[in-house]
N, C-alpha and C positions, 0 to 999 in steps of 0.2 A: 788634809787640813781644811777646815771650814773657814771661809772668809765671809765677812759681813760688808754689804754694800748699802750705802745710804740711798733712801728713796724719798723724794719730796723735800725733805729738810736735811741740811748738812749739820745742824746743831741738835742739842737735846730738846729743843722746843719745836712744836709743829710749824709748818709753813703758814703763809697768810690765809690759806684756805682750811687750816686746821688739820692738815695731813702730816703723818710721820710714820715711817716704816723703815725696817732694816731687813734686807734680804740675806738669808743664809745660802751661801753658794759653795758647792763642792765641784771642783774641776769644771767650772763654767756651767754647772747645772744648778738651778735654784732648787733647794731641798726644803726650805721653810720660809715663812713670812712672819715677821714680828711687827705688831702694831702697838703704838702707844695710844692709850685711851684715857681721857680725863672724864671721870664720872663724879660730878658734884665736888670737884676739887681733889679727888683721890685719883692718883695716876696708877694705872695698871698696864701690863704688857700682855697681849694675847699672842699665842703662837699657833700657827697653822702649818702642820707638816705637809709636805708635798711628795711624800713617798709612803708606801703602804706600811701601816703599823698595826692594823687590825685590833684596835682597842675599842671597846664598847660597841662592837658590831659595825664599826666604820673603818674604811681603809685609811683615812687620813685623820690623825689625832689632833685635837685642839685642846689647849690649856691656857689658863690665866695665871700670871705671876705678878708679884709686887715690885720686882726690879728687872732691869734689862739683863743683868748678870745671871739671875735665876732662869730667865727665859733662854739665854744662850747655853747655859749648862744643860737644860732640858733638851735642846736641839742636839747637842753633842751626845748626850746619853742615848737618846732614841736613835740617832744616826749610827752610832757605834753598834747598838743592838741590831739594827737592820742589816748593816754590813756583815756582822758575824752570822746572822741568820741565813743569809744567802750565800755565804762562802763555804 
């Protein structure tokens, strides 16, 4: 089961320094980092996987999403793929 821990801000808004992140954690191991980014008033969520996915010739996959739920779904999908690949 993947858990999400707040980093910097405890709300949906960034902290007073503009930082906001959610850490995807599996059995106390961080497997992904999700950041909230405001680009000219448009909010997007970037995902950086911290486990090998070998997509586009890089061991750690990165993607951008329009919602936090989409970002979390992506982490779960890629984590499930990874666990199945190594078992």
